[in-house]
SEKOLBA-521279 format. One line per field, with one value per residue (C-alpha): residue in one letter; chain; x, z, y; residue number from 0. Coordinates in Angstrom, 3 decimals, decimal comma, padded with zeros to 6 digits, always signed. Example, Ala and Ser with C-alpha at 12.3 -4.5 7.8 and 13.67 -1.06 7.14 Angstrom:
BEGIN
residuo = (a  s)
cadena = (A  A)
xx = (+012,300  +013,670)
zz = (+007,800  +007,140)
yy = (-004,500  -001,060)
num = (0  1)
// end
This chain:
BEGIN
residuo = (m  f  g  r  a  g  h  l  y  v  h  f  t  y  g  m  h  w  c  a  n  v  v  t  d  a  e  g  t  p  g  a  v  l  l  r  a  v  t  p  l  r  c  l  e  r  m  r  q  r  r  a  a  a  k  r  d  v  d  v  a  n  g  p  a  k  l  a  q  a  f  g  l  a  a  a  h  d  r  a  d  l  v  s  t  e  l  g  v  s  i  r  d  d  g  t  p  p  t  l  y  p)
cadena = (A  A  A  A  A  A  A  A  A  A  A  A  A  A  A  A  A  A  A  A  A  A  A  A  A  A  A  A  A  A  A  A  A  A  A  A  A  A  A  A  A  A  A  A  A  A  A  A  A  A  A  A  A  A  A  A  A  A  A  A  A  A  A  A  A  A  A  A  A  A  A  A  A  A  A  A  A  A  A  A  A  A  A  A  A  A  A  A  A  A  A  A  A  A  A  A  A  A  A  A  A  A)
xx = (+090,092  +086,585  +087,779  +088,648  +091,241  +094,667  +094,466  +096,429  +094,773  +096,945  +096,017  +097,429  +097,925  +098,702  +098,484  +102,005  +102,675  +101,432  +100,887  +099,912  +097,794  +096,968  +093,211  +092,520  +088,761  +085,717  +084,665  +082,526  +084,032  +086,892  +090,062  +093,661  +097,253  +099,466  +102,743  +104,913  +108,516  +110,733  +114,369  +115,397  +116,981  +117,147  +116,977  +118,446  +120,029  +116,676  +115,044  +117,853  +117,187  +113,579  +114,607  +117,645  +117,063  +117,864  +121,351  +121,596  +120,313  +118,118  +116,344  +115,306  +111,974  +111,652  +108,295  +104,964  +105,510  +109,182  +108,208  +105,643  +108,155  +110,944  +108,677  +107,256  +103,706  +101,090  +097,446  +097,960  +098,611  +095,409  +093,353  +096,270  +095,794  +098,828  +098,567  +098,253  +100,861  +098,668  +100,081  +103,625  +103,376  +102,950  +103,730  +105,663  +107,236  +110,760  +111,609  +113,902  +113,463  +112,723  +115,563  +114,996  +116,518  +117,174)
zz = (+105,020  +106,178  +109,715  +111,448  +109,948  +111,556  +112,032  +110,325  +107,878  +107,504  +104,928  +103,497  +099,748  +097,073  +099,771  +100,978  +101,961  +104,549  +103,419  +105,484  +104,744  +106,751  +106,791  +105,632  +105,266  +107,523  +109,213  +106,835  +103,745  +102,075  +101,854  +102,674  +101,643  +101,004  +102,927  +099,876  +101,059  +103,658  +104,095  +107,440  +109,679  +112,849  +113,840  +110,501  +112,035  +113,450  +110,058  +108,361  +110,683  +109,526  +105,872  +105,542  +101,780  +101,309  +099,867  +100,194  +102,859  +100,257  +099,643  +103,256  +102,984  +099,358  +098,637  +100,440  +101,534  +102,331  +104,482  +106,416  +106,959  +107,985  +110,583  +111,700  +110,742  +110,521  +111,382  +115,058  +113,972  +111,973  +113,294  +115,374  +116,329  +114,801  +117,219  +120,554  +119,778  +121,610  +119,547  +119,430  +115,988  +115,148  +112,494  +113,621  +111,908  +113,273  +110,918  +108,714  +105,080  +102,588  +100,669  +096,945  +094,949  +091,211)
yy = (+097,732  +098,664  +099,423  +102,681  +105,004  +104,749  +100,998  +098,263  +095,881  +092,782  +090,156  +086,945  +087,090  +084,513  +081,843  +082,625  +086,258  +088,725  +092,310  +095,344  +098,396  +101,497  +102,110  +105,676  +106,093  +106,211  +102,981  +100,941  +102,585  +100,689  +102,731  +101,944  +102,576  +099,569  +099,693  +099,166  +099,511  +101,161  +102,029  +100,537  +103,156  +101,051  +097,391  +096,276  +093,178  +092,044  +092,603  +090,682  +087,739  +087,710  +088,251  +086,001  +085,743  +089,452  +089,753  +093,556  +095,950  +097,666  +094,333  +093,776  +095,613  +096,747  +095,141  +094,704  +091,095  +091,717  +094,708  +092,661  +089,863  +092,261  +093,860  +090,520  +091,511  +088,770  +088,028  +088,948  +092,561  +092,937  +095,874  +097,210  +100,849  +102,577  +105,495  +103,684  +100,979  +098,449  +095,559  +096,906  +098,472  +102,144  +104,725  +107,776  +110,760  +111,083  +113,933  +111,825  +112,890  +110,114  +108,504  +108,295  +105,472  +105,666)
num = (0  1  2  3  4  5  6  7  8  9  10  11  12  13  14  15  16  17  18  19  20  21  22  23  24  25  26  27  28  29  30  31  32  33  34  35  36  37  38  39  40  41  42  43  44  45  46  47  48  49  50  51  52  53  54  55  56  57  58  59  60  61  62  63  64  65  66  67  68  69  70  71  72  73  74  75  76  77  78  79  80  81  82  83  84  85  86  87  88  89  90  91  92  93  94  95  96  97  98  99  100  101)
// end
């Protein structure tokens, strides 16, 4: 969380779950946004393999630990540059508007 903006901060929480944050502040200053949930638009079957406990598609990545598990994020992805995709993970704007759930 003290790293360079645009990098991933992956941490183990509660002794059982990985969670991921996007670092947002200057290096040395703590600041990040927790990746809270996503609506899968592609690769749903692969995510479902990683999240076999999810009974509905909406439950595949609807929480921080579920999201990390669905995307296969773990310690190896910590400090990944989300622009260069050096570790195979990135954040892109594909123009798809967000889906709002009640």
